[in-house]
N, C-alpha and C positions, 0 to 999 in steps of 0.2 A: 418494531423500529429498528431494533440492528442490520436485519437485514436491508430495509430501504435506505438506513446509511451508509452499506456496504454495496448495493447498489448504484447509487448515484453515487459514490466514488470513483467505482468500477466506468460508469458510462464516461467520465471526464478520464479514465485512463485509455477508456479505446477512443476516444478524439484524438487525444493525445497522438496514439499512436499508429493512427490511421493514414494513411498518405497514397496518392498512386503507385499504383503495382505498376512493377515494372516487366516488360515482357523480357523473355529469355530464350533464348535458340533453345529448342531441345530437340536430340535424334530422334528419328522416325520408322516407324519398319513397317512397310504394308504384306499381310497375311491376304493368303491364299486360299480358296476355296479346292479342296482336294476331292475329286471323283471315287478315290476307291482308298481304303483305310491301310496305312502301312503295318505289315507286320511288325511287331513290336520284339524287335531280339536285339538292336544296337548295333544293327550291320545296317547301313547305310545303301542298301539295294536296292529300295525301289527306287520307282522313276518319277514320284512325286517329290522325292529332296533336290531334282534336279531343276524344278520349275520352278522354287519357289525362292524369292527376295534373301542372300545372305545379309545376317547381322554380323559385322565385321570390325577390326578397330577398337578393339576392347585394349583400354588404357587399366592403369595401378589405381588401389583404392584404398589396400590397406599394405603394409606401412604408411600411414599418411605422409611419413617426411620425406616419400618417393612418389604421392599422388601426380597420377595424369601421363607416368611414363607409361613406353607404348607396351604391351607386351613384346617379348622375347620374339623374333622370327623360330629359332625350333619350337616354341611353345604357342605357336600361331592359332588362333580360336575361332572359329566361325558356327553361327548358330542357324537354325529355320525355325519359322512359324505357321504350322497351316491349319485348316480348320473345317469339317463338314458339320454335320446336323447333328452329331453326339459328343462329338470332343473335338478340345484343343490337340493339337501333336508337335510338338517340342523335339530340335534333332540339333547333336553337335558334333562337330571333327574338332578332338582336342590333340595337336600335336604334342609328341613330347621326345627329344632326343635319344633320350634311352627307356625304348618301354619296357627290357626286361631289368631294369632299373628301380622302377618306377613302385613309389609304394602304395600298398593295396591290402592296405590291414583291413581284415574281418571286424565288423562293430554292428551294437543294436541299432535296432529302428531308431531314428533323429538321432544317432551317435554320429555325427558326422562332423565336425566341427574340431574336437579335441581327438581325435584319431589321424593315425599316420597313412593317408592316402589321400590322392586328389578327389576331388570333388566340384561337380559340376552346380549350378542352380539357377533358377528361371524363377521371376516372381512379376505376379500380377497385380495391377492396380486395378481392378473394373470398375471401379466408381472413377477413377482420375482426379481424386481427392489429395493424393501425396500425403495419405497417412492409414489406410486401410487396404492389408496386400494379404496375397497366397500366395505363400512358397513354395518350391519342389526342388526335391533333391536327390541326388544319385553319385553316390562313391565311383570310387575308380573299382571297387571290394564288388559292387553291389548293392550295399547297403542304400535303402529308402529313408526319405524323410521329408514330413513337410510340417509346413507353420503358418500359422492364420495370428496375427498383427495387430494393433490398432497404434501404432508408432516405434518407437525402438524396439527393437526382438531382445527380450530376456528366454530367461531359460525357459520358462513356464510354458511359451508361446511356441514348442516342441513339442508338448503332448496334444496340440491339437492333431488329431487323425482323420484323413479320409480314405479314398481309396482311389488310385490311379497304379496304371502301369508303367514302367519303366527299367530299360535293360542296361546295361553296358560293355562294350566289346573292346578289347586290346586287339591291336593291330600291328604291323608290324614300323609304323611310323607313330604311333600315339597311342589315343583311344576311343571312341564312338560312342555315344550314347542316342537312345529313342524314348520318347516318353508317350502315352494318351493321357492326355489330364480329360476326364468325362466331363460336361458340364453340370453335372450334379454334386461335382468336388468344386464351386465354386458359387459364388452369390454376386451376377452381375444385373443391371437394371433392365428394362421389357422393352428395348428401344430396335427402332429396323436398323439404326448404323451405330455401331457399336465405337467406343472411345477410348480403351483404356490405356492405363503407367503399363510400361514393361521397362524391365534388365534382364539381362543375363548376368553371370556371375562362374568367373573359374579358380576354385584355390588351388595355388602348385604348392603342395607340401613340401617338397624338396627345397623351394627357395623362400618357402615361409611368406608367398607373395599372395593377393587377390587381383583377380581383377575384374573390370565390371566391362559392358558394352555400353549405355551411359555414363559419361563421365560421374563422380562424384568427389570431391572437395572435403572430405571428412573434417578440414581445419574448421570447416565454415558451417555445413550441414551433415544431416546424419542419411544416411544408407535410401532412408525411405521416400527421403522430402527432394528427389533427383531422379526421378525416372524418364526414359523415353516415351514414346508416345508409340501406341502399337494401332492402325488401322487395319482398313480393307474388310474385318466381320461385319457381315450382313446379315439379315435375314435368320436370324438366331435366335429360338428361345428358349430359354429358361426352363429346364425340362423339371418335372415333378420330383422332388428330391422324397426321396420316403427310405430311408432305411433302418430297418429293422436288427438286434444285437441282443437275440437269445441267449442263455447261458444255462451250463448247470452245472455246479459245482458237490463234491462228494470230499468227508476230509473226515480222518479220525485224530482222538487226542488221546494220548496215552502219558499216565503219569504212575509213578512206583507207588502201589498201595492202594489207588482208585482203577473201579473199575474202564475200559476203554471209552471212548465216548463219540460216538458216530452222529455224523450229522449232513442230511442231505438239502439243498436248495437249488432256487431255479428263478428265473426272473428274467429281464429283457429289458436290455434298453430303446429307447426310438430316437431317431430323426429325421423330422419333418420339415421341408419347407413351406413356412406357411403363403410368402410370395417369393419373387425373384427376389431379394432383398432381405427375408427375415427367417430364421430357422427356430424350430421350438426340439427342445433335447430334453426329454422323461426320461426318468429311473424308475422303471416299475417293479417293487419289492427286491431292494438297491441290496447288493450284498461284498462288505468289504474286506474279506477273508484272509485276501492273500497280497493285503498293502504291505510295505516295508516298515520295520517296525522302528520305532521313533528311538532319536539319539537321547535317551535320558539322560539324567545328569545330576551330579547330587548338587539340590536347590537348596543355601542357606542365607539366599538376597532375601529382600523383602516383595519379590515380582516369581509369579508365576512364572516356568521357563515355558517359552514362544516355540510351538514345533513347525515342520513343514508340511503342507498337504501332501498328501499319497494316493487320493483320491481322486484319480481320474474327471469324472465328474464337474468336479469344482476348480478343476486347473485349467482344461482345455476350453483356451477362448476366453480367457477371465482376464484380459489386458481393459476390457471396460470397468468390471469392479475396480482395478485397484488404481483408479485415475488418482486418488484423494490419499495416495501411501505417500512416502518415501520424505524427505525433508523434514524443512519447520517440524521438529521433533518427532516425526517419522512414524512409526504402527501401523499399522495397519487397518483403516476403519472398516474393511469386510475382512474378518479374520475367520476363512470356513470351517477351521477348525472346532469352531461352538458349536457346529452344527452336528448333534451327536457327541458331543463331549462327556465323560463321566459325570457320574455325581455320586452324592456321597449320602449318608444315611447318618446324619452326626446324632448325639449322644441324650441331647435335647427331647429328641421322638421317644425315647424309653422312658418307661415308668422304671418304680423299684421291681429290682429283681427281673430285670428283663434282657435279653439279648437278641441280636438280630440273627433268623434263624438259616433264609435262604433270602441272597438279595443280587441281582444282575445288576451291576452301576452304568451299564452302558443304555444308551437309549435304544432302541428298535429306529431305524429310520423306515419310516411307510413308504415315502412317494418324495420326489426331486422334480422340479420341471426349472428350464433355462428358458429364455427366448432372448435373440441377439441377432441383431443387423443394421445396415446403414440404410437411410432414406437416400430419394434423391436428390434434397436439398442438404445431401450431410450431414445430417443429425443424427447419429448412432446411439440406438436403445439398447440398456439390455435389463432384464428381468427376470429373478431368481426366487425359486418360492421352494419353500422345504418344509417338511413334517413327519416329528421323532413321537411316538409314541407313548404313553405315559409309562413310568417306572415305579411298582410296587415292592416295597421287601414285609420279609413274612416276620415275626418278629413272636418271642419266645419265652413266655415266662418260666423261669427255670424253677419253679418250687411247684409248679400244679402242672408244668405243660402244654398249657393252653396257647395255641395259637393266634395272633390276629392281621389282618393285612392292614400295610397301610403306604397309602399314597405316597411318595418322596417328590417324585415331577409328575404333573398333570402332563398332558398330550401340549404340544409347544408349537407352533408356528414363524417361521422367519421368511421373511420377505429383505430382498434387496433387489434397487431400482436406481441407475444409470441413467442417466443423458446427459451428450457432450455434443455440442454445435461446433464445427467449423466456424469460421467467419475475419471475416477480414481480410487476411491471404491465406494462404497453402499451410501455414505455420501455425496459426494460432485459433484458440478453441475455447469456449466456457465449459463448465462441466457444471451437473447437481447430481450429489447422491443422496438416497436415502436407506437408512438397515431402521428396519424393526422388528422388534422379537415379542411375541404376546404368547399367556397360556391361558388356562383354565381359571387361573386366579388374575385374569386381569393383564396390563400393558407390564413388560419387564423392562423394556427400552427402545428410545426412535431417537436416533439420529439423522444430524442432516449435515450436507458437505458442498460449499463452492467452492470453484475454481475457475479461477482465468488464467491461463495459461497464454501471453502475448508477445509476439514478435513481432518487429517493424520488418516493411517489406524487405531489403535486402537483409533480413536476420542477423542485423548487429548487435541487437540488444533484444535481454528478454525482461521480462517483468511478470512476475507470478504473485497471485495472490489467492489463500485459501481462506475461510471461513467457515467452521465446524458450530452444530450446536447440538445439545445433548437432551433431554430429558429419562428420566429414571426416576421413577414415582417411588417404586419399592427402598430406593437410596438415598434419594433426597427429593428433599418438596419442593429448591429450587431448580431452573434449568442452567445448562453450562454452556461455555462458549470457551473458544478458543479461535486463534487468528494468526496469522504471520505474510507478510511481502518480501520479496526478494528483487535486486536487480544485478542482471548480472552482464558484463560485455563477453562478447562469443565471437571475435574475431583477434586475429593478430594474436605475436607475439607472445606479448602481455596482456593477459587478463584480469579484471576485476571482478568481486559481489560483494554486496553488502545485502544483509537481512536483517531484520526480527522477527519474532516468533513469541505467543506466549498464550498462557492457556491462565483461566481462572480457578479457584478450589472447590468450584460448584462442577465441573464437566467431569460427566464419564462415560466412555465410550464400549468397556468390554462386556456389555451382554450378548455384540454381536461382532467385537472391534479386538486390538489389541492395544492400547497407548496406557504407558506409565507414568506421565508427569502429572502435575499437580501445582497447583498456586506456583507458577514457573515462569518466566521470560528469559528469552537471551539475544542477545546483538553481535552479531559476529561479520567480520569482514574479510574475504580471502584475494591476492593478489597470488598470479600464478605467470610462472614462465615456460613457453616451449622451445623447442625447434622446429621450423616448420620443414626444412631439410637436411637431408642426412650432414653429418658434418666428422669428418675424420673417421675414427672407430668406432661412432656412438651412431647407430642407428636411431632411435630414439632416445631424446632426455625431454623431461619439463620437471619442474621443480614448482610446490608453493607455501606462502608465508599465511596462516591462519587466526585469526583473535577472537577470541570467546569471551564475554562475560555475562553471568547469569545471574539473575536476581528474582528475587519470589515478584510476585505478580501484583499482591492488594499493598506491602508495606514496600516494597522497592529494595529489601534487605538484599547486600550482596553476598550469593552462596558462593563465587569462584570465577576467577577470572585465568585464559590461559593462553598456551601459544603453541604453534604446531611448525615445524618447519620440514618441509617432506620431497624427496628423492626420487625418480622414479628413472631407469634408463636402463635400454638394450643394445649390445655391441653388433658387429657384422655377423660374429660367430654364433649371435641367438642366445647370448647366456641374457639374463635379467638379473635386476639387481634394484632393491629398493635401501632407502635410507633415511629413515624419520626420526624428527629428535622432539618432543613437546614439555612442554615448564606446563603445572598445576599449583596454582596459589592455595594456600590454606583455606578448606570447603567446610561448608557448611552441608551438612547432609542431611534432608530431612525426612527420608526415606526410612532410613536405617531402625529409627525409633519405632518405626512401626503406629507415631502418635500423633495427631495434627498440628502444628506449631512447635513440636519439639523438636532438635534436631543435637547432633554428634557431632562435632570437629575432625577433622581428619587433615594431617602433615599435608606440608607443600609436598611435590616428590615433580622427580625427571624421567622421565620416559623416554626409551629407548629401541626400534626397529629397525633391525637389520635384517634382508632377504635375500638369496640369491638360488638361482632357478636355472640349470643345465639348459641344453637345446633337444628339446622335448620330441624334436622328431628322432633323436637317437635310438637306437635299438633300447640303451639303458640312458634312464633320463632319472635327474632328483633335482627338489624344493627344500632348502633349509630355510626354516624362520626362527629368528630369536627376538623374544621383547624383554626387557628391562623396566622396573618401577624401583625406582631408588627414591626412598623418601629419608626426610629430614624436620629436624626441628618434632622430632616427636614427643608425646610425656612419657614417662616415667620409664626412660633409658632403655625405651622400646629400642630394637635395631629392627625396625620394618622393613622387610623387603619382597619384592615378586619378581620372578622368573617361567618364563617361557619359552620351550626348546620345541618346535614342529621338525618335522622330519617325513619327508613321504618318495617314494621310490615305486619307478616304472618299469620293469624288463619285459621285450616283446619278446617270445622265444622264437614267433615265426610270426608269420601272416595272419594266424588263426591261436596262438595260444598266447596270452598275458597274463604277467602278475604285477599287482598293486599294492604297496605298503603304506599306511602313513603309522607315524608314531606321535603320541602326544605327550608334553610331560608339562608339570604345572609346579612349581615349590613356593609356594607363599608362606613367609617366618612373624610373626608376633599379628598377625590380621586380631582385628578387634570387631567380632559380631554378636550380633544382638541375641538376647537369651530366653527373657521373660519381663513380662510384666506383672508387677503385683501392688494393690492398692496404691494406682496411679506413678509406681515408682517403676524405673526403667534400666536392665539388669541387663550388660553385656561381658562377654567372657573374651580371654586372650588365648588365639590357636593358630596351632600351625596346618595348615594345609598341603596333605600329597597329590596329588593324580596324572592317574596314568591313563590314557587311551591307546587298546592300538586296532588298525583295523585292516581287514585283508581283503583282496577282491582278486578270486582267480576265474578268469575267463577262457574255455574254447570255443571255437565255432567249426562246426560241421560244414557250413556252407552261410550264404549272408541270409537265411532263412530258420538255423538250425542251429540253437547252442547251447551250454552247458554254465552255470555261472553258481558260484560260490561263493558268497560275504559271511564275513567273522566279523563281528565286533565285540571288545572287552576294555569295559572302562570301570575304574577302579578310582578310588578317591578316599580321603581318611582327613577327616577334623579332629585333631590331640589337643584337648586343651589344657593348660598349664597349672591350673588350680588354680587363678586369680579371678574375681570377680569388682566387677566394678559398677556404680549406682551413678547415674544418669545425672550432674545439674541441670537447672533453668538455663544456663548462658553453655551449652554444649558440653563444658568440662567434664569428665569423669573422675570419682573421687574410689577406694579402693575399699571394699566394704567385706566380709564375711563368705566365704566358697560355700557356706553350710547353708545359706536359706535356700540354693539350690533344692529341690524335692526331687531332682531326675541328673541322669548322668549324661551330658550333654555332646562325649562323647562321640565319634561317630566313622564306622566303618561301611564302607558299599561299594557294593559291587555285580557288574548285573555282565550276562554272557547272552548275545546273541548269533545264532547260525543259520543259515539259508544256503539250502544247494538246492536250484531250480532250473528245469529243462524246459525252452521255448520252442516252438515249432508253429512259425507262419503257414498253416497247409494252404490258403486260399487268399486272395486280397480281402483286407479286415478279419480275416478266423485265423485266432490261432490254438493251441492248447497249451498249459501250463502245468508241471509236473512239479511241486514243490516241497520239501523238507526241509521242516525247523524245527529246532529246538533252543528253551532259552533258561538261563537260571538268574535268578537275583538272589542276592541276602543283602541285609542291613541289619548290625550289630553293635558295639562298642567296644571290639577287640582291638582298639587303637593299635596295640603293640605287634601286630604283623605286618610286615612289608606288602611287597604288590605281591610275591611270586607264593611267600604263603598264604596272602588272602585268596589269592588265586586257588590254592588246593584246599584251603576250607569251603569255597564258591563251588566244586565238586562234591563236597559232603551234602549237599541239598537237593534235594529232590526233582530231573529234569522231567520238563515239559516237553514232551515229542507230538510235533502235529503233521501229519500226512496228508495233502489233500490234490484234488485233480479238479481241474477247471479247463472248458470246453467254453469259448467265445464263437458264436459262428454269426458270419454278416449275410443278410439279405437284401438285396436293393431291387426296392418294386421297382424301379425304371426297368434293368437290365431283365427282370423276369420277362417284364411287357415286353420286350423287344423281341425277345427270343420266341415269346409265344406266338407274335406276331408275324417275325419269319419264318415258321414252321405253318 
């Protein structure tokens, strides 16, 4: 019934938004067939480049306050496209007035934007839908990057990796680029005559400006929504796309007092083009032993800590699975870290005089498959399936020494489906997603999401509607629901947004997602102002005023209301500043008590955030951020306050050698935190929290294909209680009670150390070798009398875990092998 009502409302909205599509003049470039493939060395010496149509007249896209400006004559840029039956060939001539001073900093693959180097890029929208596109990049230092996206580019899109060849060459008047992009690196329709969306771009780092061939006014459109067209490609057939990625890995773990533990694994990933439009990715015997450490912190809140996904299989080309994420409560509809997450052996599994003898808390990932693609009717489809093995624990009786085996978690199956249909115009879409988790003991959770993201044909306005449903029989006998709607004006100096979203008390998303709200709804409005052209010393400036009122979903009781006023600006010397100020009313926090329909009152507060960032193109750059929460009208004459200081610096010793340092400091006084629930009484303690996090990242590049990197993270946090205990009343107030009621010491001293040193070598296209050394230390105790340095000294008294590992990944391109065999 809910879905029917929602679809009826959406149909009315679609009718309202649908008007006649206005045609737009688009730049066009005709590609020509070439008889002989060029030598890819970055030098445009092959005759074919003289016979191709040039793409010229590049205009500025970023910063948007100068959009449309022609590229300076001394930075004149020209690009070319040719093709044969095997590949697309791209070349560019990029003039520079001082090639000897042009930045050419080395960086890792795909790290092409936050690096002090020039970048040339090309994007192909092979279905000409202004949505899905493939991008290929190269920097002036020769670093390669590639991207696949279904919308605005996000960082995860750069985790898409394919095989193409590109070289850069520095000349006396600038630099030049050649690329060979095999058809196996693209997906395109099987047609006699192709019509693709196309754009070229150049980032001029010393000017901090980016120019594109097909003009894009990003004050009104996103980059991917304004392509030129590429014509002239005819009689080419999508090749058989079949790639094998076998790997071997060997590792040894060492720890004082324990014998060395060696392991050897081998497996294979597979990428297969099911058709010209769809690709199957499969991981057989997956192993993620070399993924980065998680940034674990001391978690004193009511919710689990959310971690980034570091496994390439789940991040590559994952845009389709994130359509329902963000805004309207945020969260992740599909949180891939659920797949293979650690499980716990609870004490209720144990009988008298028993203890867990042997237990591996991480399920083995047996296999994973993913299918993604777009049909000729602009329907984007994504499907993901993963299976984890059962988890057993050996339990031993301490008196008899008898052991028994207990299954903690059965074999579990995970499914995710995403369908997104473009309709009405080049910008609008409706999407349906489903996540499903089942095991040997039945259904864990089933969630469905509907998203309508609609624009008028001139893209002046946007309306977005979301609706979610959940079924979690193990946790809730009733199905849950949440939804939201927002309306935004998108153009002009002044813009506005109004939105509402809410979630009932039955909705659960955390079997295969991440979402923390419960019995909650939010009303908000936002008005913003931004300059559309440079003004005096200001390169960019924008501000906003945001109002929010939150209430319970069922009883409509107010939780809090608040205001925020934000300012962001950058100057002509590339300095960046932020200044945000906010007010939050007295708050009813329904999460801290960990009990349904109970809340604790939090005092009013003012917030301030100040940021200053220097010119990131300099050899030395820095960023400083200060946050302050000032509370008032506290109970019990408390002096609650919160200060956070984040410092980061980057020093480039040369184009090959750089050092980045980050240091974050938190000081939280008189925080009131949950301690325990006893006989329906809820108890809180008052504490001071201090934390320090230091990060070091040291990189040395031998060239664009070989580098060594050191990453160090040390995080320390201390929660020290003042021996004051409160019991929570039904009205959210606290009353002081006897601290001796507690049967444990709540003081916490938490320290963790992670060190990675890795050497990486891309010895062939798509193939690399990674030699890794890592160690880690962890300690949690009640020694809150220790400060940061003393706690660090104490941490090194712990037994260090050392790991050495070697992994070799090798790409086998079936299509290339077949061509070689045929030619021989």
